[in-house]
C-alpha positions in Angstrom: -142.9 -29.5 44.1 -144.0 -26.3 45.9 -147.5 -25.1 44.9 -148.1 -21.3 45.1 -151.4 -20.6 46.7 -151.9 -17.1 45.3 -155.3 -16.4 43.7 -153.6 -15.3 40.5 -152.1 -18.8 39.9 -153.6 -20.3 36.8 -155.7 -23.3 37.4 -157.1 -22.5 40.9 -160.8 -23.2 41.2 -163.2 -22.0 44.0 -166.6 -22.9 45.4 -169.4 -20.5 44.5 -173.0 -20.0 45.8 -174.5 -22.5 48.2 -177.7 -23.9 46.6 -178.7 -26.5 49.1 -178.2 -27.3 52.8 -179.3 -30.3 54.9 -178.6 -31.6 58.4 -178.1 -35.1 59.7 -177.9 -35.1 63.5 -174.4 -33.6 64.1 -173.4 -33.2 60.5 -174.3 -30.5 58.0 -174.0 -30.7 54.2 -173.7 -27.6 52.0 -173.6 -27.9 48.2 -172.7 -25.1 45.8 -173.7 -24.4 42.2 -170.4 -25.9 40.9 -170.9 -29.1 42.9 -168.6 -28.5 45.8 -169.7 -30.2 48.9 -168.8 -29.1 52.4 -169.5 -31.6 55.2 -169.3 -29.9 58.6 -169.4 -32.2 61.6 -169.7 -31.1 65.2 -167.7 -33.7 67.1 -167.6 -31.8 70.4 -168.4 -28.3 71.6 -164.8 -27.4 70.9 -164.0 -29.6 67.9 -165.4 -29.1 64.3 -164.5 -31.2 61.2 -164.5 -29.7 57.7 -164.5 -32.0 54.6 -164.6 -30.6 51.1 -165.4 -32.6 47.9 -165.6 -31.5 44.3 -167.7 -32.9 41.4 -170.5 -33.6 44.0 -168.5 -36.3 45.7 -166.8 -37.1 49.0 -164.2 -39.8 49.3 -164.8 -42.9 51.4 -164.2 -41.8 55.0 -161.1 -43.6 56.3 -158.2 -42.4 58.4 -155.3 -44.1 60.1 -154.9 -41.1 62.4 -158.3 -40.9 64.0 -158.9 -43.3 66.9 -162.2 -45.0 67.5 -161.8 -44.2 71.2 -162.0 -40.4 70.6 -164.5 -38.6 72.8 -167.6 -37.1 71.0 -170.7 -35.3 72.0 -171.7 -31.8 72.7 -173.8 -29.8 75.2 -175.4 -27.5 72.7 -175.9 -27.3 68.9 -178.1 -24.8 67.0 -178.2 -23.8 63.3 -179.5 -20.4 62.2 -179.8 -19.1 58.6 -179.0 -15.5 58.0 -179.2 -13.6 54.7 -175.5 -14.1 53.9 -174.5 -17.1 56.0 -175.4 -20.1 58.0 -174.5 -19.9 61.7 -173.6 -23.0 63.7 -173.4 -22.5 67.4 -172.1 -24.9 70.1 -171.4 -24.2 73.8 -167.9 -23.0 72.9 -167.8 -22.0 69.3 -169.8 -20.0 66.7 -169.1 -20.9 63.1 -170.2 -18.8 60.1 -170.4 -20.5 56.7 -170.6 -17.8 54.0 -173.3 -18.5 51.4 -171.5 -16.9 48.5 -168.2 -18.9 48.7 -168.2 -21.4 51.6 -165.7 -19.3 53.5 -165.5 -20.1 57.2 -165.3 -17.7 60.2 -165.0 -19.2 63.7 -165.7 -17.2 67.0 -165.5 -17.9 70.7 -169.1 -18.4 71.8 -168.4 -16.8 75.2 -167.1 -13.4 74.1 -167.5 -13.5 70.3 -163.7 -13.1 69.7 -162.7 -14.0 66.1 -160.5 -17.1 66.3 -160.0 -18.2 62.8 -161.1 -16.9 59.4 -160.7 -18.1 55.8 -158.8 -15.9 53.4 -159.2 -17.6 50.0 -160.6 -20.5 51.9 -161.0 -23.9 50.1 -159.7 -24.0 46.5 -158.2 -26.6 44.3 -156.3 -27.3 41.2 -156.7 -30.3 38.9 -153.6 -32.4 38.5 -153.4 -33.8 35.0 -150.3 -35.9 35.9 -152.0 -37.8 38.7 -155.7 -37.4 37.8 -156.6 -36.0 41.2 -156.8 -32.6 42.8 -154.2 -30.5 44.6 -156.4 -29.3 47.5 -155.7 -26.0 49.2 -156.8 -23.9 52.2 -155.7 -20.4 53.1 -156.6 -18.5 56.2 -156.0 -15.0 57.5 -153.1 -14.7 59.9 -154.3 -12.6 62.8 -152.3 -9.7 64.2 -149.5 -11.0 66.4 -150.4 -14.6 65.7 -147.9 -17.3 66.5 -147.8 -21.0 65.3 -146.4 -24.2 67.0 -146.3 -27.9 66.3 -145.8 -30.0 63.1 -143.7 -32.6 64.9 -139.9 -33.0 64.6 -139.1 -29.9 62.4 -135.5 -28.9 63.4 -136.2 -25.2 63.7 -137.3 -22.6 66.2 -140.4 -23.4 68.2 -142.5 -20.5 66.8 -143.2 -21.3 63.1 -144.3 -17.8 62.1 -142.7 -16.8 58.8 -141.7 -20.3 57.8 -142.8 -22.9 55.2 -142.7 -26.7 55.6 -143.2 -29.9 53.8 -144.6 -33.2 55.2 -143.0 -36.1 53.4 -141.4 -38.7 55.7 -137.7 -38.8 54.8 -134.5 -40.6 55.8 -132.4 -37.6 56.6 -129.0 -38.8 57.8 -127.0 -36.0 59.6 -129.7 -33.4 58.9 -129.1 -29.9 60.1 -131.0 -27.0 61.5 -133.8 -26.0 59.1 -133.6 -29.3 57.1 -137.0 -30.1 55.8 -138.6 -32.6 55.5 -137.2 -35.2 57.9 -138.5 -38.4 59.6 -142.1 -37.6 60.6 -145.2 -36.1 59.1 -147.5 -34.7 61.8 -149.8 -32.2 60.0 -151.1 -30.5 63.2 -150.4 -27.0 64.4 -151.6 -24.7 67.1 -152.3 -21.0 66.5 -152.1 -18.5 69.3 -153.3 -14.9 69.2 -154.9 -12.5 71.7 -154.1 -15.0 74.5 -156.4 -17.7 72.9 -155.3 -20.7 71.0 -156.8 -23.2 68.6 -155.5 -26.2 66.6 -155.8 -27.4 63.1 -155.2 -31.0 62.1 -155.0 -31.5 58.3 -155.7 -35.2 58.1 -154.3 -35.9 54.6 -151.5 -38.4 54.2 -150.4 -37.2 50.8 -147.3 -34.9 50.5 -148.5 -31.8 52.2 -147.2 -28.2 52.8 -147.8 -25.6 55.4 -147.0 -21.9 55.0 -147.2 -19.8 58.2 -147.2 -16.2 56.7 -144.1 -16.9 54.7 -145.3 -16.2 51.2 -147.7 -13.5 52.3 -147.3 -12.0 55.7 -151.0 -11.9 56.6 -151.9 -15.4 55.3 -151.3 -18.9 56.5 -152.1 -21.9 54.2 -151.9 -25.6 53.9 -152.3 -27.9 50.9 -151.7 -31.4 49.7 -150.9 -33.1 46.4 -154.0 -35.3 46.5 -156.8 -36.5 48.7 -159.4 -34.4 50.4 -159.3 -31.0 52.1 -160.2 -32.6 55.4 -159.3 -30.8 58.6 -160.3 -30.5 62.2 -160.6 -27.2 64.1 -159.8 -27.7 67.8 -160.4 -24.9 70.3 -158.7 -24.3 73.6 -158.6 -21.5 74.6 -155.6 -22.9 76.5 -152.9 -24.5 74.4 -152.7 -27.5 76.8 -156.4 -28.1 76.0 -155.8 -27.9 72.3 -153.0 -30.5 72.5 -155.0 -32.8 74.9 -158.0 -32.7 72.6 -155.9 -33.3 69.5 -154.3 -36.3 71.3 -157.7 -37.5 72.3 -158.8 -37.3 68.6 -155.7 -39.1 67.3 -155.3 -41.4 70.3 -153.6 -41.4 73.6 -151.0 -44.2 74.2 -152.8 -47.5 74.4 -151.1 -48.3 77.7 -148.5 -47.1 80.0 -144.9 -48.1 79.2 -143.2 -50.5 81.6 -141.3 -48.5 84.1 -137.9 -49.9 83.0 -138.5 -48.2 79.6 -138.2 -44.9 81.4 -134.7 -45.7 82.6 -131.4 -45.0 80.9 -130.7 -47.0 77.7 -127.4 -47.7 76.0 -127.2 -48.3 72.2 -124.6 -48.3 69.4 -124.3 -49.4 65.8 -123.2 -52.0 66.8 -122.5 -54.0 70.0 -121.2 -57.4 68.9 -120.2 -60.2 69.6 -121.7 -61.4 72.9 -118.5 -60.7 74.7 -118.6 -57.1 73.7 -122.2 -56.8 75.0 -121.2 -58.3 78.3 -118.2 -56.1 78.5 -120.4 -53.0 78.2 -123.1 -54.2 80.7 -120.5 -55.3 83.2 -118.8 -51.9 83.1 -122.1 -50.2 83.9 -122.5 -52.4 87.0 -118.8 -52.0 88.0 -119.1 -48.2 87.9 -122.6 -48.2 89.4 -124.0 -46.1 86.6 -127.7 -47.0 86.3 -128.9 -48.6 83.1 -132.0 -50.7 82.2 -131.6 -51.6 78.5 -128.9 -52.7 76.1 -129.6 -52.5 72.3 -128.5 -54.8 69.4 -128.3 -53.1 66.0 -128.4 -54.9 62.6 -125.1 -56.9 63.2 -126.9 -59.3 65.5 -128.7 -60.7 62.5 -127.4 -63.3 60.0 -126.6 -61.3 56.9 -129.0 -58.5 58.1 -132.0 -60.8 57.6 -134.7 -59.7 60.1 -135.8 -62.3 62.7 -132.5 -64.2 62.5 -129.4 -64.4 64.7 -125.7 -64.5 63.7 -124.7 -67.7 65.5 -121.0 -66.7 65.3 -121.6 -63.5 67.2 -124.4 -64.8 69.4 -124.3 -68.6 69.6 -127.1 -68.9 72.2 -129.2 -65.7 72.3 -131.8 -67.1 74.7 -129.1 -67.8 77.3 -127.5 -64.4 76.7 -130.8 -62.5 77.0 -131.6 -64.3 80.3 -128.1 -63.6 81.7 -128.5 -59.9 80.8 -131.9 -59.9 82.4 -130.6 -61.5 85.6 -128.2 -58.5 85.7 -131.1 -56.0 85.2 -130.6 -55.4 81.5 -133.5 -55.7 79.1 -132.5 -56.5 75.5 -133.9 -54.4 72.7 -133.3 -55.4 69.1 -133.7 -53.6 65.8 -136.1 -54.8 63.0 -136.2 -53.1 59.6 -138.9 -53.4 56.9 -136.6 -54.7 54.1 -136.8 -58.5 53.7 -133.8 -59.9 51.8 -134.6 -61.6 48.5 -133.4 -65.1 49.3 -135.4 -68.3 48.6 -133.7 -70.1 51.5 -134.9 -67.4 53.9 -138.2 -68.5 55.5 -139.5 -65.0 56.1 -139.0 -64.1 52.5 -140.4 -67.3 51.2 -143.5 -67.0 53.3 -144.1 -63.4 52.3 -143.8 -64.5 48.6 -146.1 -67.5 49.1 -148.8 -65.2 50.6 -148.2 -62.3 48.2 -147.5 -59.9 51.1 -144.9 -57.7 49.4 -145.5 -54.3 47.8 -145.8 -54.2 44.0 -145.2 -51.7 41.3 -148.2 -50.4 39.3 -147.6 -52.8 36.3 -147.2 -55.9 38.5 -143.6 -56.6 39.6 -142.6 -56.5 43.2 -141.1 -53.3 44.6 -137.4 -54.0 44.8 -134.9 -51.8 46.7 -131.5 -52.0 48.2 -131.1 -51.6 52.0 -128.7 -53.3 54.5 -129.3 -56.9 53.4 -128.9 -56.0 49.7 -131.9 -56.4 47.3 -135.1 -56.5 49.3 -138.8 -56.7 49.0 -141.0 -54.8 51.4 -144.2 -55.9 53.2 -147.3 -53.9 52.6 -148.1 -52.9 56.2 -151.3 -51.2 55.0 -152.8 -54.6 54.5 -154.3 -56.0 57.8 -153.4 -59.6 56.8 -149.8 -58.5 56.4 -149.8 -56.8 59.7 -151.2 -59.9 61.4 -148.5 -62.0 59.6 -145.8 -59.6 60.7 -146.9 -59.5 64.3 -146.7 -63.3 64.3 -143.0 -63.2 63.3 -142.1 -61.9 66.7 -143.0 -65.1 68.6 -139.5 -66.5 68.7 -137.8 -63.1 69.6 -140.2 -62.2 72.3 -141.9 -65.4 73.7 -139.0 -67.8 73.3 -135.7 -65.8 73.5 -137.0 -63.2 75.9 -136.3 -59.9 74.0 -138.2 -57.1 75.8 -138.3 -54.3 73.2 -138.1 -53.8 69.4 -136.7 -50.8 67.5 -138.1 -50.1 64.0 -135.7 -48.3 61.8 -135.5 -47.4 58.1 -139.3 -47.4 58.0 -139.9 -44.1 56.1 -139.5 -46.4 54.1 -135.8 -45.8 53.3 -134.2 -47.2 50.1 -130.5 -46.7 49.3 -129.0 -45.6 46.1 -132.1 -43.9 44.6 -132.5 -40.1 44.3 -135.9 -40.2 46.1 -134.5 -42.2 49.0 -137.8 -44.1 49.1 -140.4 -46.0 47.0 -141.5 -44.7 43.6 -144.9 -43.1 43.5 -146.4 -45.9 41.4 -146.0 -48.6 44.2 -149.4 -49.9 45.1 -150.9 -50.4 48.6 -154.0 -52.1 50.1 -154.6 -49.2 52.5 -157.0 -51.3 54.5 -159.3 -52.0 51.6 -158.8 -48.6 50.0 -156.3 -49.4 47.2 -153.9 -46.5 46.5 -150.5 -45.5 45.3 -147.5 -44.7 47.4 -148.3 -41.0 47.1 -151.0 -41.6 49.6 -149.4 -44.4 51.7 -145.9 -43.1 52.0 -146.4 -41.0 55.1 -148.2 -43.7 57.0 -146.0 -46.7 56.0 -143.7 -46.5 59.1 -146.7 -45.9 61.3 -148.3 -49.1 60.1 -145.1 -51.1 60.5 -144.8 -49.8 64.1 -148.5 -50.8 64.7 -147.9 -54.3 63.5 -144.7 -54.6 65.6 -146.6 -53.3 68.6 -149.3 -56.0 68.0 -146.7 -58.7 68.0 -145.0 -57.6 71.2 -148.3 -57.2 72.9 -149.3 -60.7 71.9 -146.2 -62.5 72.7 -145.0 -60.4 75.6 -148.2 -60.7 77.5 -148.8 -60.2 80.4 -146.0 -57.7 80.2 -146.5 -54.3 78.4 -144.9 -53.9 74.9 -142.1 -51.5 74.2 -141.6 -50.3 70.6 -139.6 -47.5 69.1 -140.1 -46.1 65.6 -138.2 -43.6 63.5 -141.0 -42.7 61.0 -144.4 -41.6 62.2 -147.7 -39.9 61.2 -150.3 -38.5 63.4 -151.7 -41.2 65.8 -148.5 -43.2 65.9 -148.2 -42.3 69.6 -150.9 -44.9 70.3 -148.5 -47.7 69.7 -144.9 -46.6 70.2 -142.2 -44.3 71.3 -139.8 -42.5 69.0 -136.5 -40.8 68.6 -135.4 -38.0 66.4 -133.3 -39.9 63.9 -129.7 -39.8 62.7 -128.4 -36.6 64.4 -124.9 -35.3 64.7 -122.5 -34.8 67.6 -122.5 -31.0 67.5 -123.6 -28.1 69.7 -126.1 -27.2 67.0 -127.7 -30.6 67.3 -127.9 -30.4 71.0 -130.0 -27.3 70.5 -132.1 -29.1 67.8 -132.7 -32.1 70.2 -134.0 -29.7 72.8 -136.4 -28.1 70.4 -137.5 -31.3 68.7 -138.5 -33.0 72.0 -140.6 -30.0 73.0 -142.2 -29.7 69.6 -143.1 -33.4 69.5 -144.8 -33.1 72.9 -146.9 -30.2 71.7 -147.7 -32.3 68.6 -149.3 -35.0 70.7 -146.3 -37.4 70.8 -144.5 -37.1 74.2 -142.6 -40.4 74.4 -139.6 -39.1 72.4 -135.9 -38.5 72.8 -132.8 -37.9 70.8 -129.6 -40.0 70.2 -127.7 -38.6 73.3 -124.3 -37.5 72.2 -125.1 -37.5 68.5 -125.3 -40.5 66.1 -122.8 -39.2 63.5 -119.3 -37.9 64.5 -117.9 -37.9 67.9 -118.7 -35.6 70.8 -116.0 -34.3 73.2 -116.5 -34.8 76.9 -118.2 -31.4 77.5 -120.7 -31.9 74.8 -121.5 -35.4 76.0 -122.0 -34.2 79.5 -124.3 -31.4 78.5 -126.3 -33.7 76.3 -126.8 -36.2 79.1 -128.0 -33.3 81.3 -130.6 -32.6 78.7 -131.4 -36.2 77.7 -132.3 -37.3 81.2 -135.2 -34.9 81.1 -136.6 -36.3 77.8 -139.3 -39.0 78.1 -137.1 -41.4 76.1 -133.5 -41.5 77.3 -131.0 -43.3 75.2 -127.4 -42.8 74.1 -126.9 -44.0 70.6 -123.9 -43.6 68.2 -122.4 -44.9 65.0 -119.5 -47.3 65.4 -117.8 -45.4 62.6 -117.1 -42.5 64.9 -115.7 -44.0 68.1 -117.1 -45.1 71.5 -119.7 -43.2 73.3 -120.3 -44.9 76.6 -120.5 -42.8 79.8 -117.0 -43.7 80.9 -115.2 -42.8 77.6 -114.6 -39.1 78.3 -112.5 -39.2 81.5 -113.3 -39.3 85.2 -114.7 -35.8 85.5 -117.3 -36.4 82.7 -118.0 -39.9 84.0 -118.9 -38.4 87.4 -121.2 -35.8 85.8 -122.9 -38.4 83.7 -123.4 -40.7 86.7 -124.8 -37.8 88.8 -127.5 -37.0 86.2 -128.5 -40.5 85.3 -128.9 -41.1 89.0 -131.1 -38.0 89.1 -133.2 -39.6 86.4 -133.7 -42.7 88.4 -134.5 -40.7 91.6 -137.2 -38.8 89.6 -138.8 -41.9 88.1 -142.0 -41.7 90.3 -142.4 -38.1 89.2 -141.9 -39.0 85.5 -144.1 -42.1 85.8 -146.9 -39.9 87.1 -146.4 -37.6 84.1 -146.7 -40.6 81.8 -149.9 -41.6 83.5 -151.3 -38.1 82.9 -150.3 -38.3 79.3 -151.9 -41.8 78.9 -155.1 -40.9 80.7 -155.6 -37.3 79.7 -153.3 -36.5 76.8 -151.3 -34.0 78.8 -147.8 -33.4 77.3 -144.9 -34.7 79.4 -142.7 -31.8 78.3 -144.1 -28.3 78.1 -142.6 -25.4 76.2 -142.9 -22.2 78.2 -145.6 -21.0 75.8 -147.6 -24.1 76.5 -147.1 -23.6 80.2 -148.1 -19.9 80.2 -149.4 -18.6 76.9 -150.7 -15.4 78.4 -147.2 -14.3 79.1 -146.0 -12.8 75.8 -142.4 -13.3 76.8 -142.9 -17.1 76.4 -144.0 -17.0 72.7 -140.5 -17.0 71.3 -138.7 -18.8 74.1 -136.9 -21.9 72.8 -134.4 -23.2 75.4 -136.3 -23.7 78.7 -139.1 -26.2 79.2 -141.2 -27.6 82.0 -140.6 -31.3 82.8 -143.9 -32.7 84.0 -145.8 -30.0 85.7 -143.4 -28.7 88.4 -139.8 -28.7 87.2 -138.2 -26.0 85.0 -135.2 -27.3 83.0 -132.8 -24.8 81.4 -130.1 -26.8 79.5 -126.7 -25.5 78.7 -126.4 -25.5 74.9 -123.1 -23.7 74.2 -119.5 -24.8 74.8 -117.3 -23.3 77.5 -120.4 -22.0 79.4 -120.3 -21.6 83.2 -123.9 -20.3 83.3 -126.6 -18.8 81.2 -129.5 -16.4 81.3 -132.8 -18.1 81.8 -136.4 -17.0 81.8 -138.3 -18.0 84.9 -142.1 -18.1 84.3 -144.3 -16.0 86.7 -144.4 -17.1 90.3 -141.7 -18.3 92.8 -139.2 -20.9 91.7 -136.7 -22.7 93.9 -133.2 -23.4 92.6 -132.9 -27.2 92.7 -129.3 -27.1 93.9 -129.3 -24.3 96.4 -133.0 -24.5 97.4 -133.2 -20.7 97.4 -136.3 -19.1 95.9 -136.3 -16.7 93.0 -139.1 -14.5 91.6 -140.2 -15.3 88.1 -141.6 -13.3 85.2 -138.1 -12.1 84.1 -134.7 -13.2 82.9 -132.0 -14.0 85.4 -128.4 -15.2 85.2 -127.7 -18.6 86.7 -124.3 -20.1 87.3 -123.8 -23.6 85.9 -120.4 -25.3 86.0 -120.0 -28.6 84.0 -121.5 -30.6 86.9 -124.8 -28.8 87.0 -127.5 -27.1 84.9 -130.1 -24.4 85.8 -133.0 -26.3 87.2 -135.9 -24.9 89.3 -138.9 -26.2 91.2 -142.2 -24.4 91.3 -143.4 -23.2 94.6 -145.9 -25.5 96.3 -144.6 -28.5 94.4 -144.3 -32.0 95.9 -141.6 -33.9 94.1 -141.5 -37.7 94.8 -138.1 -39.4 94.6 -136.9 -42.9 94.8 -133.6 -44.0 96.3 -130.9 -44.6 93.6 -131.0 -48.0 92.0 -129.0 -49.6 89.2 -132.1 -50.7 87.3 -135.8 -50.6 87.8 -136.8 -53.3 90.3 -133.4 -53.8 91.7 -134.6 -52.8 95.2 -137.8 -52.8 97.2 -138.1 -49.5 98.9 -139.5 -49.2 102.4 -139.8 -45.4 102.0 -139.7 -42.8 99.3 -139.0 -39.1 99.6 -141.4 -36.3 99.1 -139.7 -32.9 98.6 -142.2 -30.3 99.7 -141.6 -26.7 98.5 -143.3 -24.0 100.6 -145.8 -21.7 99.0 -147.9 -18.8 100.4 -151.2 -20.1 99.0 -152.5 -23.4 97.7 -151.0 -25.9 95.2 -152.0 -29.4 94.2 -149.7 -32.3 93.3 -150.3 -36.0 92.4 -148.4 -39.2 92.7 -149.4 -42.2 90.6 -148.1 -45.8 91.1 -148.9 -49.3 90.1 -147.0 -52.6 89.5 -144.8 -50.9 86.9 -145.6 -53.5 84.3 -148.6 -55.7 83.3 -152.2 -54.6 83.0 -153.6 -54.8 86.5 -153.7 -51.0 86.6 -156.6 -51.1 84.1 -158.6 -53.0 86.7 -158.3 -50.3 89.3 -155.1 -51.8 90.8 -153.2 -48.5 91.0 -152.5 -46.0 93.6 -153.3 -42.3 93.0 -152.5 -39.8 95.7 -153.7 -36.3 95.4 -151.9 -33.8 97.7 -153.2 -30.4 98.6 -150.6 -28.0 100.1 -151.8 -24.9 101.9 -149.1 -22.4 103.0 -149.6 -19.6 105.5 -147.1 -17.3 107.2 -147.0 -19.5 110.3 -148.3 -22.8 109.1 -148.1 -25.4 106.4 -151.0 -27.9 105.8 -150.6 -31.0 103.7 -153.7 -33.0 102.9 -153.8 -36.4 101.1 -156.6 -38.1 99.2 -156.1 -41.7 98.1 -157.8 -43.7 95.4 -157.2 -47.0 93.6 -156.7 -50.6 95.0 -153.0 -51.0 94.6 -150.8 -51.2 97.7 -147.4 -49.8 97.1 -144.4 -51.7 98.4 -143.1 -48.6 100.2 -144.7 -48.0 103.6 -143.5 -44.5 104.5 -142.9 -41.1 103.2 -139.8 -39.2 104.1 -141.0 -35.6 104.0 -138.5 -32.9 103.3 -139.8 -29.3 103.8 -138.0 -26.6 101.8 -138.3 -22.9 102.1 -140.3 -22.7 105.4 -140.5 -19.0 106.5 -141.0 -19.9 110.1 -139.4 -22.0 112.9 -141.3 -25.2 113.7 -142.7 -25.5 117.2 -145.5 -28.0 116.7 -146.3 -30.8 114.3 -149.6 -32.6 114.1 -150.5 -35.7 112.0 -154.1 -36.7 111.8 -154.9 -34.7 114.9 -152.1 -36.2 116.9 -149.2 -34.1 118.0 -145.9 -35.9 117.4 -142.7 -35.8 119.4 -140.5 -32.9 118.5 -137.4 -35.0 118.5 -138.7 -36.9 115.5 -138.0 -33.7 113.5 -134.5 -33.5 112.1 -133.0 -30.2 111.0 -130.9 -30.7 108.0 -130.8 -27.4 106.2 -134.6 -27.6 106.1 -136.8 -30.0 108.1 -137.3 -33.7 107.5 -139.9 -36.1 109.0 -140.8 -39.7 108.3 -144.6 -40.6 108.3 -146.8 -43.4 107.4 -147.8 -43.2 103.7 -151.5 -43.3 104.5 -151.7 -40.1 106.6 -154.7 -37.9 105.8 -153.6 -34.4 107.1 -150.4 -33.0 108.4 -149.9 -29.5 110.1 -146.6 -27.9 110.7 -146.9 -24.8 112.8 -144.7 -22.0 114.2 
């Protein structure tokens, strides 16, 4: 149901004159003549919360999205009453609350720029069918304003002129513009006049967003129940908006183990054990790096979760150990549907404890999924989550499985028009009983949360690795994700590129697509181009349906196999760079992928760019997204960028043609960057490195880079046992200075840095390390200059 937000629509109701105001520390309450309450809370100087209640009431304040670890506090807060408005001022924002109608206007406190302004503002419509309100908000769309975010929507990055629905949906073989699909992330960033803000509408009911689609000067959002409850987050930089939203909804609880950042191979399905061993042996034979092998639903006995098919896998513990000995971590799928079978212990225990979802008039919610007729745990009940987490003991602690993949958790139900539970299904909602209308969008999130708790408990002291298909805001705290059942097509290669970028700017970085496409079969060119994109996504996994043929790296001929191997090896070489980006995401909420607009919002040329993105902070990736391409036009952001393959610099701020045969893609490194690289290994931990490479790209000026490292698993890094190196590079016409500052108590296994200097504009005549001149014969000319130094140097000078 689409609700028109126009003023003329019959049934809309609006607040009127404010008759009372009170303040309680950081929270203000405004009440109108018709008993509308506005609760305005100042969380930070740049973050305001707005809650509206009708009939003089606010609901119990509870959210699955907001983390208890979110930062709060402000440097300044003052409230002033004017004739027509109340004015709330923080160090960064000025907020006007209009006395006549509760309409909000928000300004930058530094220069008084208008950032965001209500149009109709808060209004509502009573729903006779459900007995609750349809809550609505409309705001003025500023001149030239652009919009970004909303999670995995398969459309252009800039959402201006479009309308969307948030209702987590199993969307097999979805296409461009399909809406809704697997995730509901009701957060967007607005950008106008070179300043950005974010709005997070924390309402888990079915919700809608209209970005100047219905009316070109108005953006609006509304939901079919619950409160009008939203957060305003100011930048002015988009990166700050995303980081502050991520802080509010939760940064990842811990770093992933490094092996989880390697290449993963998956299919529906690899069985029996001999087939699994055949696949893993082929990887090692061809020396194509791989860290994880996946088992889909066929590993189970009759698709019953937490069981093994003993015909296909007679001794899973032995198999998992043998795979581990060869460097392969085993990841298994677990779905929410529990087969109705009185001889099935998981089902019987769930029945005995009354842990399954029920319909409104009492019977259990019954639906058909892979095992047949199933009941479904109510993951919104903390007792059920605790029970569910305990079911992982055998898989993780005894058998040795290293990761779990939650699928079908929208929740998906087969052979029903809605594809999911009926609205009347009841949920505990952590002591706030409700219908499925409210719980639907968070069901998959809470399943992933319970799974995460199980893996953390039984995998300790190792870090958990969980993947989920369905998600709501805050799910990034517990798990990684992928973009669902895509298709082996060039259109879906484009979609995968956009979705990964959009998820990152929606606070959820650890995401990838099914490389090659899940449905249908790619040709060799498409598979090669998809690998070239996928190795730059935080989650890197090939996955396909067994109905459509084989999709391993060697299935497309020698030429494609060589290309695939080259780029997977590049992924493994870049692991220290990627791990550093994950640390920044974990510690500061910085997105791992950055759309060009997120990277440089002041450059208007970036506002509608879709294809190119920044991987980490320093690497520009420009994937090839069309068949028969031997190059493409790319937009280089402002500054100097070095071609990764030729090492030649190019001036940015404009489009340029770049050649790219099948074995390459346009890829550029920002001037002044220091890119750490490992030697190639077949899996994480295969080798101990005595030295790693630092590629150093000359700049005329100053640039900073960092390198983070720890034990790559476990929790010692939370006890200061990590290594953080801050590099400061200063380039002059006749000198390059590299300074290093070290912190943390972890001692890396590598002892040396191999420094490769790229783009030096002068001939070296003198090298000085920590005030000591080194012998010139230790410098090797190999295109550019290379030198090996102790990792703990403090300052290095290279002079003409």
